[in-house]
C-alpha positions as CSV (number, residue, x, y, z in Angstrom):
1,M,-28.9,26.7,-56.8
2,E,-29.4,29.4,-54.3
3,G,-31.0,26.8,-51.9
4,T,-27.9,24.6,-52.4
5,G,-25.6,27.5,-51.6
6,M,-27.6,28.3,-48.5
7,K,-27.4,24.7,-47.3
8,K,-23.6,24.7,-47.8
9,R,-23.3,27.9,-45.8
10,L,-25.4,26.6,-43.0
11,A,-23.4,23.3,-42.9
12,T,-20.2,25.3,-42.7
13,L,-21.6,27.5,-40.0
14,L,-22.8,24.4,-38.0
15,L,-19.4,22.7,-38.3
16,A,-17.6,25.9,-37.2
17,T,-19.9,26.1,-34.2
18,I,-19.3,22.5,-33.2
19,L,-15.6,22.9,-33.4
20,L,-15.8,26.1,-31.4
21,L,-17.8,24.4,-28.7
22,A,-15.5,21.4,-28.6
23,A,-12.5,23.7,-28.1
24,A,-14.3,25.5,-25.3
25,V,-14.9,22.2,-23.3
26,P,-11.9,21.4,-21.1
27,A,-10.2,18.0,-21.7
28,L,-11.3,15.4,-19.3
29,A,-8.4,13.9,-17.4
30,K,-8.1,10.1,-16.8
31,A,-8.9,9.3,-13.2
32,P,-5.7,8.5,-11.3
33,A,-5.1,4.8,-10.7
34,V,-4.2,3.6,-7.2
35,K,-1.2,1.2,-7.3
36,E,-1.1,0.3,-3.6
37,V,-2.6,1.2,-0.3
38,E,-0.4,0.4,2.7
39,Y,-1.3,0.6,6.4
40,Q,1.9,1.7,8.0
41,G,1.1,1.1,11.6
42,G,-0.3,3.4,14.3
43,K,-2.7,5.7,12.5
44,T,-0.8,6.2,9.3
45,V,-1.8,5.1,5.7
46,E,0.1,5.6,2.5
47,V,-1.5,5.6,-1.0
48,E,0.8,5.0,-4.0
49,F,-0.4,6.0,-7.4
50,A,0.3,4.2,-10.7
51,E,1.4,7.4,-12.4
52,K,2.1,11.1,-11.7
53,V,-0.7,13.1,-10.2
54,S,-1.4,16.7,-9.3
55,Y,-3.7,18.2,-6.6
56,R,-5.9,21.2,-5.9
57,N,-7.2,21.6,-2.3
58,P,-7.1,17.8,-1.7
59,K,-9.3,16.4,1.0
60,I,-9.5,12.9,2.5
61,T,-12.6,11.2,3.9
62,V,-12.3,7.8,5.8
63,K,-15.2,5.6,6.9
64,D,-15.3,2.3,8.8
65,S,-17.3,-0.8,7.7
66,D,-20.5,0.6,9.4
67,G,-20.2,3.8,7.4
68,N,-19.1,5.9,10.3
69,K,-16.8,8.8,9.4
70,L,-13.4,9.0,11.1
71,T,-11.2,12.0,11.6
72,A,-8.5,12.0,8.9
73,K,-5.8,14.4,7.8
74,I,-3.4,14.5,4.8
75,V,0.1,14.9,6.3
76,E,2.3,14.5,3.2
77,R,1.9,14.4,-0.6
78,D,3.9,14.5,-3.8
79,S,3.4,13.5,-7.4
80,D,3.7,9.7,-6.7
81,D,2.1,9.1,-3.4
82,L,0.1,10.6,-0.5
83,T,0.2,9.9,3.3
84,F,-2.7,10.5,5.7
85,T,-3.5,9.8,9.3
86,V,-6.7,8.5,10.8
87,T,-7.9,8.7,14.4
88,G,-9.7,5.7,15.9
89,L,-8.5,2.8,13.8
90,A,-9.1,-0.5,15.5
91,P,-7.2,-3.9,15.2
92,G,-8.9,-6.0,12.6
93,G,-10.8,-3.1,11.2
94,K,-11.6,-2.5,7.5
95,Y,-11.9,1.0,6.1
96,T,-12.7,2.9,2.9
97,F,-11.4,6.3,1.8
98,A,-12.2,8.9,-0.8
99,L,-9.6,11.4,-1.9
100,S,-10.9,14.5,-3.7
101,G,-9.1,17.3,-5.5
102,I,-6.8,15.0,-7.5
103,R,-6.1,14.3,-11.2
104,A,-3.8,12.2,-13.3
105,G,-1.0,14.3,-14.9
106,K,-1.2,18.1,-15.1
107,S,-4.3,18.8,-17.2
108,G,-8.1,18.1,-17.1
109,K,-10.6,18.2,-14.3
110,Y,-9.9,17.3,-10.7
111,G,-11.9,14.4,-9.3
112,T,-12.1,11.8,-6.6
113,V,-10.2,8.6,-6.1
114,K,-11.5,5.8,-3.8
115,G,-9.7,2.9,-2.1
116,S,-9.7,0.7,1.0
117,F,-7.3,-0.7,3.6
118,S,-7.4,-2.9,6.7
119,V,-5.6,-3.0,10.0
120,P,-4.1,-6.3,11.1
121,A,-5.9,-7.9,14.0
122,K,-2.6,-8.9,15.6
123,L,1.0,-9.3,14.6
124,A,1.9,-12.4,12.6
125,I,4.7,-13.6,10.4
126,R,3.4,-13.5,6.9
127,K,6.1,-15.3,5.0
128,V,9.5,-16.9,5.7
129,K,12.1,-17.5,2.9
130,Y,15.5,-19.0,3.2
131,D,18.3,-18.3,0.8
132,A,20.6,-21.3,1.1
133,A,23.4,-19.6,-1.0
134,D,23.7,-16.7,1.4
135,E,22.4,-18.6,4.5
136,E,20.0,-15.8,5.2
137,L,16.4,-16.1,6.4
138,D,14.0,-13.4,5.3
139,I,11.1,-12.9,7.8
140,D,8.1,-10.8,6.5
141,F,5.5,-9.5,9.0
142,N,1.9,-8.6,8.2
143,G,2.4,-4.9,8.9
144,R,4.8,-2.1,9.9
145,V,6.7,-3.1,13.1
146,K,8.9,-1.8,15.9
147,Y,11.5,-3.6,17.9
148,R,12.6,-3.8,21.5
149,K,15.4,-6.2,22.4
150,V,14.4,-8.3,19.5
151,K,15.6,-12.0,19.4
152,V,15.2,-14.7,16.8
153,T,15.5,-18.4,17.4
154,V,15.3,-21.3,14.8
155,T,14.6,-24.9,15.7
156,D,14.2,-28.1,13.7
157,A,11.6,-30.9,14.2
158,S,13.7,-32.5,16.9
159,G,14.0,-29.3,18.9
160,R,17.7,-28.5,17.9
161,K,18.5,-24.8,17.9
162,Y,20.5,-23.1,15.2
163,A,22.5,-19.9,15.8
164,A,20.7,-16.9,14.4
165,K,22.1,-13.5,14.0
166,I,20.0,-10.5,12.9
167,V,21.8,-8.7,10.0
168,E,19.1,-6.1,9.1
169,K,15.9,-4.8,10.8
170,G,13.4,-3.5,8.3
171,N,10.2,-1.7,9.0
172,D,8.2,-4.8,8.0
173,D,10.8,-7.6,7.9
174,L,13.9,-9.1,9.4
175,E,17.0,-10.6,7.7
176,V,18.7,-13.2,9.8
177,K,21.9,-15.2,9.2
178,V,21.4,-18.9,9.9
179,A,23.8,-21.6,8.9
180,G,23.2,-25.3,8.5
181,L,19.6,-25.4,7.3
182,E,19.0,-28.3,4.9
183,K,16.9,-28.3,1.8
184,G,13.6,-30.1,2.2
185,A,13.7,-30.0,6.0
186,K,11.1,-28.2,8.1
187,Y,11.9,-25.6,10.8
188,K,10.3,-23.2,13.1
189,V,11.3,-19.6,13.5
190,T,10.3,-17.5,16.6
191,V,10.7,-13.8,17.0
192,S,10.4,-12.0,20.3
193,G,10.5,-8.3,21.2
194,V,8.5,-7.2,18.2
195,A,5.2,-5.4,17.8
196,L,3.0,-3.7,15.2
197,K,3.4,0.0,15.3
198,G,1.0,1.3,17.9
199,G,0.7,-2.2,19.5
200,K,2.2,-4.2,22.3
201,Y,5.4,-6.1,22.1
202,T,4.9,-9.9,21.7
203,T,6.4,-13.1,20.4
204,V,5.4,-14.7,17.1
205,S,6.3,-18.0,15.4
206,K,5.9,-19.7,12.0
207,S,7.0,-23.0,10.6
208,F,8.6,-23.2,7.2
209,T,10.3,-25.6,4.8
210,V,13.6,-24.9,3.1
211,R,12.8,-24.9,-0.7
212,E,15.0,-25.5,-3.7
213,M,16.2,-22.2,-5.1
214,P,14.7,-21.5,-8.6
């Protein structure tokens, strides 16, 4: 019986020790998830997180596709996103980054988050969409842009031009009022006086077909 009592005391002591050790180990935080990485033109990149994050002495490291390290600096951060600048980015380049000193939420260990981004080789119109009800053309570019005496022209297959009026200039798109476009017909839109941030002003074009609205 004495042996049984001793075993019970040892088991109780062992359980207490395990619980004490478990309480002493800090809870591990879930690694922050990157929702989106956006190259904003020039030398600026923004990282948006899928949830709230916190920092402790955060540092950013950026490398090119050959593994060369570039000079990078965090310029702005909050609980939702972080912005950093990189010196030496090249058109068409692909890059990876590692952000240390970050965690999801407000508890647990700080760790490192990795991601990647690319720089457009040249300005292009990524997508064109026409809203027949509002007679508005939405022109999306493949990066952040700047404007200088920007002008938009729209022509059909026969070369006929349609009056186009810019109603809003966004940092990566244009909204243009164009009347008279027919569903199912094909058109060409041309934008002049536009450039990627950090790039030269140029003219870009793209053909599109007016689709039925869903």
